[in-house]
MIKOLKE-837443 format. One line per field, with one value per residue (C-alpha): z, x, y; residue number from 0; residue in three letters. Coordinates in steps of 0.001 Angstrom, whole numbers. Example, Ala and Ser with C-alpha at 12.3 -4.5 7.8 and 13.67 -1.06 7.14 Angstrom:
<nodes>
up: 7800|7140
east: 12300|13670
north: -4500|-1060
pos: 0|1
code: ALA|SER
</nodes>
This chain:
<nodes>
up: 135054|135676|137398|136570|137264|140232|141847|143973|143384|140938|139882|139417|138829|141020|139609|141830|141288|144015|144893|143851|142373|139256|136210|133348|131394|132755|131233|134571|136839|140314|140224|136579|136730|133417|132757|129568|128780|126069|124906|123459|121300|122865|120134|116854|116404|113451|114345|111729|113203|116821|118365|120456|123707|127122|130116|131975|135720|135800|138787|138621|139254|142805|143765|143412|145381|144320|146685|148915|147326|148927|145823|145123|141922|141717|138388|136241|135183|131538|128808|128555|125118|123767|120385|117737|115449|111956|109838|106594|105500|102261|103758|106801|106804|108378|110337|108184|109555|106981|108516|111966|113595|116891|117576|120442|123149|126442|124933|121916|124039|126454|123658|121363|124268|126310|127029|128867|131546|132237|129702|131684|132336|132801|131692|128167|127915|124278|121791|118002|115257|111522|108820|105042|104821|108322|111820|114866|118124|121502|124650|127936|126831|123416|120013|117010|113339|111279|107755|107497|106601|109982|108739|111435|110367|113438|117149|119404|123074|123949|126638|123894|121533|124042|125138|128722|129038|131727|132782|135841|134127|133021|130461|130964|129828|126049|123792|120014|117085|113409|112500|108938|108961|109062|107881|111069|113933|117543|120671|124338|127756|131190|132161|135913|138542|141573|143726|141540|139946|136295|132986|129909|126704|123262|119865|116464|113213|110260|107727|107401|107713|111314|110848|109853|111844|114861|116936|120683|123249|127036|129205|132496|134621|138149|141543|140836|139075|135751|135636|132353|129967|127258|123796|121371|118278|116262|113206|115087|118606|120442|123979|126636|129829|132977|136693|139053|142250|145032|146021|145584|147239|147159|144250|143268|140331|136567|134388|130655|128320|125062|122518|119153|116569|113692|115489|116449|112782|112097|115252|116721|120282|120721|122834|124816|127808|130852|132758|136295|138417|139142|141989|140797|137669|137090|134108|131320|127859|124791|121577|118367|115660|112314|110515|110655|113826|115414|118756|120512|122683|125912|128160|131644|133781|136233|137093|139769|143113|144883|145798|147611|145401|142006|140908|138878|140618|139340|136993|134138|131499|131534|127958|127501|124384|124037|121535|120359|120145|122986|124736|123872|125373|122820|124332|125833|128020|128240|130022|129530|131675|129940|132038|131648|133475|136424|136130|138807|139603|137784|139685|138856|135902|135895|134165|134291|137775|139019|139555|140044|139327|136504|137690|135772|137430|137658|135531|134176|130512|128407|124974|122878|119129|117174|113582|112127|115341|116782|119702|120992|124281|126798|129727|132184|134098|136193|134935|135011|131513|130117|131588|134118|137889|138461|138386|135850|134206|131213|128650|128783|125393|125087|121999|122312|119702|120268|118291|121069|123794|124325|124939|122081|123115|126513|127049|128441|126165|128097|127739|129594|131694|130805|131476|129058|129953|128699|125662|123004|120749|117508|114415|110705|108755|107423|110950|111457|115056|116022|119459|120697|124208|126415|127231|129751|131831|134092|130928|128690|129037|128441|124730|122469|120816|118428|117557|115979|115037|111418|110861|110959|112977|115607|118887|121634|119246|118555|115796|114727|118180|117721|119076|116896|119262|121950|125171|125098|128749|132330|133338|136818|137484|140558|138193|136881|139936|142930|145539|143684|145216|144456|141243|138115|136421|132918|130393|131359|128048|124418|121169|118050|114865|111709|108634|106453|103334|103300|104242|106328|107956|111599|113519|117116|119357|122793|125133|125286|127363|125382|125886|125475|127539|128577|130523|131755|132831|132745|129028|127658|123953|121833|118840|116097|113945|110900|110553|108332|107615|104258|102951|102844|99192|97878|95566|91798|89008|85847|84000|84016|82215|80646|80032|78982|80615|80064|81984|84339|85694|85214|86960|87315|86504|87084|88278|88089|89834|93116|96814|97165|100705|101417|103638|103474|99839|98219|94522|92929|89363|89113|91737|92127|94631|93417|95376|96064|96124|96229|96526|94958|95672|96175|92389|91397|92484|91109|91677|90565|88679|89755|87317|85747|82865|80305|80840|84476|86391|88418|91702|94515|98160|100931|104362|102489|100351|97020|93622|91354|88140|84795|81335|82600|84916|82492|82144|79776|80342|77140|76404|73523|72094|73517|77263|79424|82505|83722|82906|83913|85177|87034|86566|84595|83348|81591|79004|77884|76673|79416|78341|79228|78767|78671|79318|78361|75535|72153|70924|67252|65861|63569|64148|67834|69198|72841|74000|77082|77809|74174|72836|70956|72377|70139|69062|69874|69171|70120|70329|71132|74886|75226|73925|74533|73607|74835|76536|74720|76408|78410|80883|84523|86703|86478|83356|81435|79194|76550|73612|70292|67474|64308|62189|64163|67340|69413|72514|75530|79154|80773|83281|85199|84541|86166|84382|86703|85696|85787|85586|83224|83638|85080|83209|86285|89134|91579|92344|94983|98372|97831|94986|91725|89476|86246|85347|82619|83727|81311|81843|81019|81709|82305|81907|81624|84636|86608|87116|90200|91013|94580|95743|98982|100984|100633|98792|95367|92398|91087|87678|86244|82585|80367|76649|76209|78090|78345|79192|81683|83068|86468|89089|92114|95566|98397|100296|102862|101682|101383|101127|98326|97937|95886|93019|92578|90416|90980|87996|88510|92156|91115|92439|90082|90169|90737|91710|90596|92709|93190|95433|97113|97071|99352|96580|96519|92827
east: 271546|269055|267769|269495|268571|270937|269771|266763|266195|266429|269433|268395|270314|270135|269304|270191|270253|271446|270223|272083|271693|273609|273116|271002|274164|277608|280762|282506|279940|281023|281483|282594|285990|287858|290499|292383|291877|292574|290636|292926|292002|292608|291515|289699|286889|284860|281236|280656|283582|282410|281569|278403|280352|279687|281473|282007|281965|281665|279770|276220|275162|274183|271518|272106|269409|268166|268488|265552|263245|261007|258985|255665|253751|252349|250725|252883|251864|252775|250175|248696|247814|246541|247502|244905|243853|245374|244035|242147|242476|244383|246130|247564|250354|249430|251621|252461|253539|256101|257420|257530|258685|259557|263274|265207|263232|264257|263427|265693|268428|268535|268168|270866|273310|272226|275852|276324|273722|273563|271111|267857|268082|265475|264715|266197|267399|266277|268559|268250|270324|269615|272258|271944|271019|270700|269412|271576|269770|271448|269724|271379|274609|273393|273853|271790|271737|268541|267503|264922|262184|262696|264882|267334|271007|273120|273549|276586|277575|278640|280984|282875|282556|284161|286804|285592|285627|288130|288889|286635|284435|280828|278926|275658|273593|274189|273801|274181|273801|274625|276294|275258|277696|280645|279003|280036|278368|279091|278287|279048|278185|279629|282068|282041|283489|282026|283384|281605|284730|284107|285202|283289|283765|283330|283157|283484|282939|285282|282434|278662|278459|277526|278785|282229|285235|285086|287729|287245|288202|288254|288643|287798|288842|287792|286734|283446|280545|279736|275997|274058|276572|274764|276158|275996|277851|278185|280252|283561|282815|281719|280342|279741|277980|277073|276269|279097|278483|280830|280018|276353|274789|276717|276088|279260|277923|277522|280585|280974|283821|283904|286325|287634|285722|288196|290800|288044|287184|290692|291107|293628|293892|291306|292110|289301|288095|286408|283934|282972|281983|279667|277242|275101|274122|272561|271571|273227|272246|274386|272469|272858|273300|271770|273090|276425|277310|280634|278823|277605|274517|273751|270679|269575|266478|266985|263303|262397|263896|262654|266120|267906|267251|268093|271282|269679|266456|263456|262045|264585|266131|269915|271181|274955|276866|280231|282328|285900|288299|288175|291496|292725|292448|289771|287285|284237|281385|278537|275266|271935|268905|265652|262540|260121|257035|258121|258320|257619|258371|255652|253522|253929|251861|248837|248254|245165|244721|247935|247492|250615|252829|255096|258108|258355|261615|261968|261736|265287|265894|266033|267257|268177|268396|269364|268678|269429|269026|266137|266584|263973|264249|261946|261374|258810|256517|253347|250210|246422|245084|242079|238739|240632|240808|243902|247547|249149|252512|252860|255563|257159|258346|260461|261636|264541|265644|269391|269960|268255|268519|264777|262124|259627|257474|256991|254080|252997|251661|248903|246110|242829|242396|245848|249564|252303|255975|259551|259188|261864|261486|263440|263754|263933|266337|263381|262336|259423|259338|258339|257914|257611|256435|254936|251245|249278|246127|243875|242561|245674|248881|252081|252357|254271|252700|253831|252821|254442|254468|255074|257514|255866|252912|251227|253169|252062|250316|250705|248997|248637|248820|248320|249412|251915|252393|249847|250916|250139|250241|250770|254302|255267|258981|258384|257271|260857|262670|260871|262627|261864|259431|258333|257168|258230|261261|260644|262644|265068|264808|263830|265701|265223|267109|266853|266925|269751|268358|265463|264856|261735|261810|262556|262737|261554|261924|260722|259790|256418|254977|255246|253516|256210|255282|258909|258648|255045|253989|257576|258345|259766|260143|261176|259414|260900|258676|259580|257574|257164|254708|252985|250544|247132|246178|243538|244786|244803|244093|246138|245455|243561|244729|242924|240383|237628|236151|233222|230110|230645|233848|237515|240894|243477|242980|245984|245311|248117|248206|249483|248718|247832|248229|248838|246126|243999|242877|239575|238633|235227|234121|231221|228738|230454|233211|236402|237798|241228|242912|246706|248737|252123|253368|252092|251614|250205|247680|245836|242163|239394|236682|233125|230295|229243|227759|228842|231243|232243|234874|237408|237965|240429|239726|242337|242262|243180|240038|238677|240219|238506|237006|238614|238976|242064|240047|237310|236581|234117|232136|231314|228392|227053|224559|223169|223200|221368|223262|221160|217914|217957|214338|212585|208987|206947|203504|201383|200661|204280|206401|209033|212660|215007|218591|219823|223507|225006|226894|226322|223884|223898|223179|220140|219186|218306|214779|213960|210854|208803|206557|206994|206061|208751|209913|209911|212716|215372|219013|221878|225644|227341|227004|223975|220420|218033|214400|210832|208711|205595|202190|201674|199581|200020|202253|205755|207149|210328|212412|214573|216719|216291|218763|216799|215500|215150|217202|218970|217290|219105|218573|215533|215391|212338|210201|206847|204071|202067|198345|196497|192913|191643|187820|184686|181349|179267|180484|177729|175313|173115|174580|173103|175509|174550|175478|177138|180097|182729|186261|188943|192699|195913|197314|194037|194013|191013|190700|193443|192022|190155|188605|188047|185456|187117|189468|188876|185562|185909|183579|181653|181485|184525|185185|187759|187361|190910|193979|192240|188554|186649|183110|181921|179190|179679|179636|177462|178780|177872|175294|176526|180221|182677|185269|188418|188249|191541|192777|195004|196276|198265|198777|200207|198437|197615|199345|196233|192528|189113|186111|182686|179859|177289|173826|170819|168585|168001|168507
north: -14299|-17008|-20100|-23353|-26920|-27273|-24024|-23318|-19639|-16810|-14815|-11205|-8029|-4960|-1536|1424|5163|7515|10998|14103|17534|18412|20575|19282|18480|17655|16257|15768|14137|13033|9277|9157|7452|7398|4760|4002|323|-2199|-5261|-7930|-10924|-14318|-16742|-17218|-19688|-20936|-21652|-24329|-26314|-26164|-29542|-29878|-30437|-29018|-27572|-30811|-30305|-26541|-25203|-23891|-20310|-19399|-16883|-13154|-11342|-7913|-4996|-4218|-1664|886|1677|38|-507|2978|3865|6112|9591|8929|8947|5434|4058|777|-609|162|-2673|-2694|163|-348|3269|3647|6687|4847|2248|-1061|-3455|-6473|-9868|-10994|-14215|-15782|-19004|-20664|-20469|-21999|-23808|-25352|-28744|-28215|-26684|-29614|-32168|-30760|-30447|-33459|-34368|-31098|-31706|-27978|-26611|-26745|-23009|-20285|-17646|-17598|-13942|-13930|-12176|-11996|-10395|-10274|-10353|-10305|-13986|-15432|-14843|-15437|-16158|-16381|-17616|-18552|-20247|-21396|-19786|-20863|-19885|-19846|-19026|-16264|-18744|-20400|-23267|-24327|-24221|-25039|-24394|-24191|-23915|-20365|-21689|-23519|-20556|-18186|-20731|-20998|-24799|-25822|-22225|-22103|-19517|-19963|-17892|-15975|-12965|-13012|-9973|-10099|-7695|-7392|-4111|-3254|-315|-2725|-5953|-7795|-9637|-8633|-10628|-10200|-11605|-12216|-14962|-15541|-17892|-19601|-16763|-14179|-12810|-12052|-10608|-9630|-11569|-10055|-11773|-10064|-11946|-11659|-11581|-11401|-15208|-16094|-19674|-18403|-17222|-14892|-13094|-13625|-10952|-11081|-8000|-6265|-9229|-8326|-9586|-7788|-9463|-7722|-8305|-8227|-6623|-4673|-4004|-1078|92|3279|4133|4085|2834|-307|8|-2643|-1519|-3457|-3203|-4166|-6121|-7138|-10690|-11368|-8366|-5109|-2789|-912|1081|1113|535|1138|265|2245|731|1804|-208|-432|-2618|-5060|-5564|-6850|-8916|-6452|-5109|-2348|726|2270|4198|2664|4833|3816|2063|4993|4358|7270|5339|1959|-170|1846|625|1493|2118|211|2832|1907|4988|6830|8723|9618|9860|6736|7312|5452|5681|4704|5191|8034|8174|5629|6628|3522|2260|5085|8087|9574|11272|14087|14760|12914|11978|12085|9872|9750|10236|9997|11047|9296|11246|11585|8637|6092|5567|9066|12528|13424|11015|12747|11554|14076|13393|15134|14394|15359|15006|12093|10885|8783|5017|2447|-1156|-3183|-5669|-9332|-10524|-12796|-16113|-18357|-19747|-18111|-14401|-12272|-15283|-14025|-12020|-8734|-7641|-3857|-718|-560|323|-2860|-1756|1293|1965|5104|6233|9679|11656|9641|7245|4805|2984|1320|-984|-2270|81|110|1856|1710|911|2797|1646|-465|-125|-2261|-1209|-3552|-4230|-1905|-1223|2232|3538|6702|8582|11032|13569|13583|16775|18735|16080|16310|13701|13751|10793|9199|6815|3462|740|-1020|-3554|-3253|-6377|-7717|-7331|-6145|-6541|-6942|-4681|-4446|-1387|-1196|959|304|2471|4500|5504|3095|1850|-1695|-3235|-6807|-7598|-10289|-10429|-12456|-12156|-14162|-15855|-15803|-17798|-15828|-15067|-12706|-9656|-6946|-3391|-368|3281|4328|7169|10613|9295|11402|11176|8828|6415|2711|732|-2874|-4488|-8219|-11586|-13421|-16370|-17155|-18805|-22517|-23571|-22511|-21493|-22669|-23135|-25263|-28022|-28284|-26930|-28498|-26353|-23124|-20668|-17150|-15508|-17367|-15813|-14495|-12484|-11060|-9225|-9661|-9225|-7127|-6348|-4287|-6533|-5176|-6832|-4325|-697|-1201|-4641|-5389|-8678|-8916|-11957|-12920|-15717|-17488|-20325|-23544|-26871|-29521|-32566|-33079|-29810|-29753|-26248|-24966|-25043|-21810|-21214|-18232|-16738|-14540|-12312|-10224|-7005|-4006|-1233|-1028|1531|-44|-346|-2716|-5454|-4963|-7446|-6896|-10130|-13432|-16571|-18301|-15553|-17980|-21036|-23461|-22514|-25474|-23887|-24764|-25023|-23664|-20016|-17762|-14236|-11661|-8312|-6895|-6852|-10535|-11932|-15608|-17048|-13897|-13652|-14577|-14453|-13848|-14505|-12087|-13300|-16686|-17462|-19107|-22046|-23550|-20147|-20488|-17281|-17930|-14401|-10896|-10612|-13995|-16603|-19623|-20410|-22760|-20871|-21766|-22413|-19170|-17355|-14813|-11931|-11316|-9351|-11326|-9497|-10186|-9367|-9104|-7431|-4231|-4231|-5484|-4832|-2316|-3705|-2985|-4449|-6310|-8547|-9645|-13342|-15033|-18228|-20092|-22424|-24545|-22112|-18899|-18417|-15908|-14816|-11928|-10151|-6496|-6577|-9355|-8175|-5672|-4669|-7300|-4619|-4941|-2058|-2338|-1876|-4746|-5863|-9439|-10203|-13510|-15137|-16707|-14043|-13051|-9637|-9639|-13259|-13489|-13575|-12936|-14802|-13828|-16791|-17727|-14265|-12367|-9077|-6054|-3760|-6353|-5474|-7835|-8111|-11419|-10761|-8501|-8032|-5167|-4561|-4026|-6653|-7903|-8042|-11206|-13156|-12222|-14347|-15829|-17349|-18049|-15852|-17506|-16566|-18328|-18141|-17754|-19294|-22557|-22475|-23480|-22073|-20730|-21528|-19937|-17110|-15961|-12905|-12034|-10144|-7913|-7730|-4424|-3042|-336|-242|-1890|-1771|-895|1229|197|-2594|-4206|-5030|-8501|-9075|-10727|-7808|-8940|-6747|-6649|-5804|-4732|-4673|-6528|-9990|-11890|-15698|-18009|-20246|-18486|-14986|-13864|-10464|-9273|-6730|-5750|-7983|-11713|-11205|-12873|-12448|-15457|-17092|-15310|-15991|-14307|-13818|-12512|-11290|-7899|-8647|-10787|-10975|-11966|-11633|-9415|-10973|-9601|-6592|-3947|-1445|2102|1205|1631|-1107|-1626|-4052|-5937|-8765|-11789|-13797|-16970|-15968|-12603|-9528|-6699|-3360|-1175|-1214|99|1258|-345|943|-1291|261|-310|-1558|-5250|-5732
pos: 0|1|2|3|4|5|6|7|8|9|10|11|12|13|14|15|16|17|18|19|20|21|22|23|24|25|26|27|28|29|30|31|32|33|34|35|36|37|38|39|40|41|42|43|44|45|46|47|48|49|50|51|52|53|54|55|56|57|58|59|60|61|62|63|64|65|66|67|68|69|70|71|72|73|74|75|76|77|78|79|80|81|82|83|84|85|86|87|88|89|90|91|92|93|94|95|96|97|98|99|100|101|102|103|104|105|106|107|108|109|110|111|112|113|114|115|116|117|118|119|120|121|122|123|124|125|126|127|128|129|130|131|132|133|134|135|136|137|138|139|140|141|142|143|144|145|146|147|148|149|150|151|152|153|154|155|156|157|158|159|160|161|162|163|164|165|166|167|168|169|170|171|172|173|174|175|176|177|178|179|180|181|182|183|184|185|186|187|188|189|190|191|192|193|194|195|196|197|198|199|200|201|202|203|204|205|206|207|208|209|210|211|212|213|214|215|216|217|218|219|220|221|222|223|224|225|226|227|228|229|230|231|232|233|234|235|236|237|238|239|240|241|242|243|244|245|246|247|248|249|250|251|252|253|254|255|256|257|258|259|260|261|262|263|264|265|266|267|268|269|270|271|272|273|274|275|276|277|278|279|280|281|282|283|284|285|286|287|288|289|290|291|292|293|294|295|296|297|298|299|300|301|302|303|304|305|306|307|308|309|310|311|312|313|314|315|316|317|318|319|320|321|322|323|324|325|326|327|328|329|330|331|332|333|334|335|336|337|338|339|340|341|342|343|344|345|346|347|348|349|350|351|352|353|354|355|356|357|358|359|360|361|362|363|364|365|366|367|368|369|370|371|372|373|374|375|376|377|378|379|380|381|382|383|384|385|386|387|388|389|390|391|392|393|394|395|396|397|398|399|400|401|402|403|404|405|406|407|408|409|410|411|412|413|414|415|416|417|418|419|420|421|422|423|424|425|426|427|428|429|430|431|432|433|434|435|436|437|438|439|440|441|442|443|444|445|446|447|448|449|450|451|452|453|454|455|456|457|458|459|460|461|462|463|464|465|466|467|468|469|470|471|472|473|474|475|476|477|478|479|480|481|482|483|484|485|486|487|488|489|490|491|492|493|494|495|496|497|498|499|500|501|502|503|504|505|506|507|508|509|510|511|512|513|514|515|516|517|518|519|520|521|522|523|524|525|526|527|528|529|530|531|532|533|534|535|536|537|538|539|540|541|542|543|544|545|546|547|548|549|550|551|552|553|554|555|556|557|558|559|560|561|562|563|564|565|566|567|568|569|570|571|572|573|574|575|576|577|578|579|580|581|582|583|584|585|586|587|588|589|590|591|592|593|594|595|596|597|598|599|600|601|602|603|604|605|606|607|608|609|610|611|612|613|614|615|616|617|618|619|620|621|622|623|624|625|626|627|628|629|630|631|632|633|634|635|636|637|638|639|640|641|642|643|644|645|646|647|648|649|650|651|652|653|654|655|656|657|658|659|660|661|662|663|664|665|666|667|668|669|670|671|672|673|674|675|676|677|678|679|680|681|682|683|684|685|686|687|688|689|690|691|692|693|694|695|696|697|698|699|700|701|702|703|704|705|706|707|708|709|710|711|712|713|714|715|716|717|718|719|720|721|722|723|724|725|726|727|728|729|730|731|732|733|734|735|736|737|738|739|740|741|742|743|744|745|746|747|748|749|750|751|752|753|754|755|756|757|758|759|760|761|762|763|764|765|766|767|768|769|770|771|772|773|774|775|776|777|778|779|780|781|782|783|784|785|786|787|788|789|790|791|792|793|794|795|796
code: MET|LYS|LEU|ARG|SER|ALA|CYS|SER|ALA|VAL|ILE|ALA|ALA|CYS|SER|ILE|SER|LEU|ALA|GLY|THR|ALA|PRO|ALA|GLU|ALA|ALA|ASP|ARG|PRO|GLY|ASP|HIS|PHE|THR|THR|VAL|ARG|ALA|SER|PRO|VAL|ARG|THR|VAL|THR|VAL|GLU|HIS|LEU|PRO|PRO|THR|GLY|ARG|GLY|GLY|SER|HIS|ARG|LEU|PRO|VAL|LEU|LEU|PRO|ALA|SER|ARG|THR|SER|THR|SER|SER|PRO|SER|THR|ALA|ASN|VAL|VAL|THR|GLY|ALA|THR|PRO|SER|THR|SER|THR|SER|SER|PRO|THR|LEU|GLN|LEU|ILE|ALA|GLY|PHE|THR|GLY|MET|THR|VAL|GLN|LYS|GLN|THR|SER|ASP|PHE|SER|ALA|ASN|GLY|ASP|GLN|ASN|VAL|ALA|PRO|PRO|ASP|THR|GLN|LEU|ALA|ALA|GLY|PRO|SER|ASN|LEU|LEU|GLU|MET|VAL|ASN|SER|THR|GLY|SER|VAL|TRP|ASN|LYS|ASP|GLY|THR|PHE|VAL|THR|ASP|PHE|ASP|LEU|ASN|VAL|PHE|TYR|GLY|LEU|VAL|GLY|THR|GLY|TYR|SER|PHE|SER|ASP|PRO|ARG|VAL|LEU|TYR|ASP|ALA|LEU|SER|GLY|ARG|TRP|PHE|SER|THR|GLY|VAL|ALA|TYR|THR|SER|SER|TYR|ALA|SER|GLU|PHE|VAL|LEU|ALA|VAL|SER|THR|SER|SER|ASP|PRO|THR|GLY|THR|TRP|HIS|ILE|TYR|LYS|ALA|ALA|GLN|SER|THR|LEU|LEU|HIS|ASP|GLN|PRO|LYS|LEU|GLY|VAL|SER|THR|ASP|LYS|VAL|ALA|ILE|ALA|TRP|ASN|ASP|PHE|LEU|GLY|THR|SER|PHE|PHE|GLU|GLY|ALA|THR|THR|TRP|VAL|LEU|GLN|LYS|SER|PRO|LEU|LEU|THR|GLY|SER|PRO|ALA|PRO|GLY|THR|ALA|VAL|GLY|PRO|ASN|SER|ASN|GLN|SER|GLY|ILE|VAL|PRO|SER|GLN|HIS|LEU|THR|ASP|SER|SER|VAL|LEU|TYR|LEU|VAL|TYR|ASN|ASN|SER|ASP|CYS|GLY|TYR|THR|GLY|CYS|ASN|LYS|GLY|SER|PRO|THR|LEU|GLY|VAL|ILE|ALA|ALA|GLY|GLY|THR|PRO|GLY|THR|SER|THR|PHE|SER|TRP|THR|GLU|SER|ASP|PRO|GLY|ILE|ALA|SER|THR|SER|ASN|PRO|PRO|ASN|ALA|ASP|GLN|PRO|GLY|MET|LEU|ALA|SER|ILE|ASP|THR|ASN|ASP|ASP|ARG|ILE|LEU|ASN|SER|VAL|TRP|VAL|ASN|GLY|THR|LEU|TRP|THR|GLY|GLY|ASN|ASP|ALA|CYS|THR|PRO|PRO|SER|ASP|THR|THR|VAL|ARG|PRO|CYS|SER|ARG|LEU|ILE|GLN|VAL|LEU|THR|GLY|THR|MET|SER|VAL|ASN|GLN|ASN|PHE|ASP|LEU|ALA|HIS|THR|GLY|GLY|ASP|LEU|TYR|TYR|PRO|VAL|ALA|TRP|LEU|ALA|SER|ASN|GLY|ASP|MET|PHE|VAL|GLY|TYR|ASN|PHE|SER|SER|SER|THR|ASP|TYR|VAL|GLY|PHE|ARG|VAL|ALA|GLY|GLN|PRO|ALA|ALA|SER|SER|PRO|GLN|THR|ILE|VAL|GLY|ALA|GLN|THR|VAL|GLN|ALA|GLY|LEU|ALA|LEU|TYR|ASN|LEU|SER|GLN|CYS|PHE|PRO|SER|TYR|SER|GLY|PRO|ASP|ARG|TRP|GLY|ASP|TYR|GLY|GLY|ALA|ALA|PHE|ASP|PRO|SER|THR|THR|GLY|ASP|VAL|TRP|VAL|ALA|GLY|GLU|TYR|ALA|GLY|SER|ASN|THR|SER|PHE|PRO|ASN|CYS|ASP|TRP|ALA|THR|TYR|ALA|GLN|ARG|LEU|ASP|PHE|GLN|SER|VAL|GLN|PRO|PRO|MET|VAL|THR|GLY|VAL|SER|PRO|ALA|THR|CYS|PRO|ASP|VAL|GLY|CYS|SER|PRO|VAL|THR|VAL|ASN|GLY|SER|GLY|PHE|VAL|ALA|GLY|SER|THR|SER|VAL|ALA|PHE|GLY|PRO|GLY|ALA|GLY|THR|ASN|VAL|SER|VAL|THR|GLY|THR|THR|SER|LEU|THR|VAL|THR|ALA|PRO|ALA|GLY|CYS|GLY|LEU|VAL|ASP|VAL|THR|VAL|THR|THR|PRO|SER|GLY|THR|SER|ALA|THR|SER|SER|SER|ASP|GLN|PHE|THR|TYR|THR|ALA|ASN|GLY|PRO|GLN|ILE|CYS|LYS|LEU|SER|VAL|SER|SER|GLY|PRO|ALA|ALA|GLY|GLY|GLN|ALA|PHE|THR|LEU|SER|GLY|SER|GLY|PHE|GLN|SER|GLY|SER|THR|SER|VAL|LEU|PHE|LYS|GLY|ILE|ALA|ALA|THR|GLY|VAL|SER|CYS|SER|THR|THR|SER|CYS|GLY|GLY|MET|THR|PRO|ALA|GLY|VAL|GLY|GLY|PRO|GLY|ASN|VAL|GLN|VAL|GLU|LEU|LEU|PRO|SER|GLY|PRO|PHE|SER|ASN|ALA|VAL|SER|TYR|THR|TYR|ILE|PRO|SER|LEU|THR|SER|ILE|SER|LYS|GLY|SER|GLY|SER|TYR|LEU|GLY|GLY|THR|THR|VAL|THR|ILE|ASN|GLY|TRP|GLY|PHE|ALA|THR|GLY|ASN|THR|GLN|PHE|TYR|PHE|GLY|PRO|ASN|ASN|PRO|ALA|ARG|ASN|VAL|THR|CYS|SER|SER|GLN|THR|SER|CYS|THR|GLY|VAL|THR|PRO|ALA|GLY|THR|ALA|GLY|THR|THR|VAL|SER|VAL|THR|VAL|VAL|VAL|ASN|ASN|THR|ALA|GLY|SER|ASN|SER|LEU|SER|PHE|THR|TYR|THR|HIS|ARG|LYS|ASN
</nodes>
């Protein structure tokens, strides 16, 4: 239940567990009251025919205060983990964000049902179910249908849907699921009066179309208030569980109705068994079973004794197996209580400028899901994150193996320096677990995050934690409800659903702080995210079309392969980056090829890596005439004789000459895309390399190559320290007018003249007597590769 525009405070449920000692498993627990019951249909309704009308003058919800608690936000003793970032290891699955969108918002709710005047309600109590083609979201007293790409289909008033208009009853606390085992939608909630009398309402669709016809049931009419009914299904059972209150304050106990499923599918009266109210239990949550089971499992938190005690010692998790046929003598109700690390009431959560301002409620169980003997459940907790000194709201996640009724995993998901709360953990049919939860901190508005655990992972681990919808503004209910005070209500829970159209996809949904100007600083919105785990494999390129392109570039080029990711894919053509990348699917993309040269590999890069090169990804740039793309060496000895390879295009075998500074290389052999040979001797310094098609061209573009000069001998190894000794120096790569010899650092020879590329004369400069210096050469600003020795003597000449 929640705050409404005519109210001044919060409606919150009470969660109580009483002390007691009992065996670890008991089928006949004190306080378990069994009653044969029947849920009868009262009407049928077709969603697509519902008018957008409201409840007229129905009264608003008053305040239901929680019971006083003695527990404080003590850090739990459970293992505390943080969500690892997505893995890039090819051996580890990574969390994939398939699709996500903003669903119902307070702005849309009040706008679409403006005639009602009763839709400014907080918090939303987000619920989401996924069918073969559509999503069904329920928040507060609004239902809405969406396509899986986020396209809005329709919305409808749940008071009208359940036939409550004019009855004195109002609707609250929706729950919804799609049962893939039967191909039907199920929804429930509480209908209550101004005097807090209530009944639960249940809706069952007649098909997998959420806009089609539904059978409506009402049952458990009572003077007690059935707070927060929770819904679960198995192969043959449907369970609705709630906390009962007398008036607005007195907790009477937990009550569960377990009904036969098959009559509900035909719109017939459904026999069942009611258990409770049992004051030794609180907040029972039935599981949604995704695979066949004749037993329906239910769970509740029997760990925090902060109210008045625990019924099974502490700390434990109450796990109930409902077997047999409801409404008959074969029905059974067996509880086991495996031990868990204790939980604690979480502190309120921070937001920027308003510390401890978001109400995190208590540590009750919020949801439960079962697949092939594995049950996951969770709720809020208090813990101290790693490297943190503050007790913060954390998300407790628990895995139970129902074959042995043992807890296999039991840990808190936490964030150092931030707060995590209202988790909803769910399973895919293959056993992968996903969780959505709220996050905020002193620097982060309330947003929605996701994480998960692939099947067969190491226990107590979470991967892929990431924000899918950041909070956009402050959330302060007093801005919309001026008389409101206290921590700002949030939650009260999130929604999740297995997508029956796949084997590994799950949807999670939760509240986030929006920024609509019509609701400044009190705008709630919901976000739905589709998730799965995929093994991290780099992309692959299997084809490129066209496979040729002018050297100036071209568009579009289609690349086929696998593993392409929209918004996170880049394409390279050899060393050049493609532009205008458009991923049309995981197996195809289009791209603009940059300017390039010759034969290149087209590679695709995603967060999972870069595609390996192969003959399937090759792409050729064409030019008018020969074209050099790459020279295997950029420099070499002026004496020549260095092996080289040219890659490019337009070469011709037997009629291609490779010119280094205009001098033909030797031993040249060419294909159409490659030439190899030996460099000729040349003058030191940089110069151009070109290809000429014989006998008279054309010539290719030029690439750079630098000849490195060298020294072989000097005619005199010594001379006067006064200088003036004429010497002849032999070597390679000399050039008249551009060659300089040095006798020690920065000590050039004088009057240098060169008779050829291999011989020069010059006059030694002055030096220090009795020293031996290195003789070096520089040609065209290119230093030589070696040196010779020269000794300065004491003689004057």
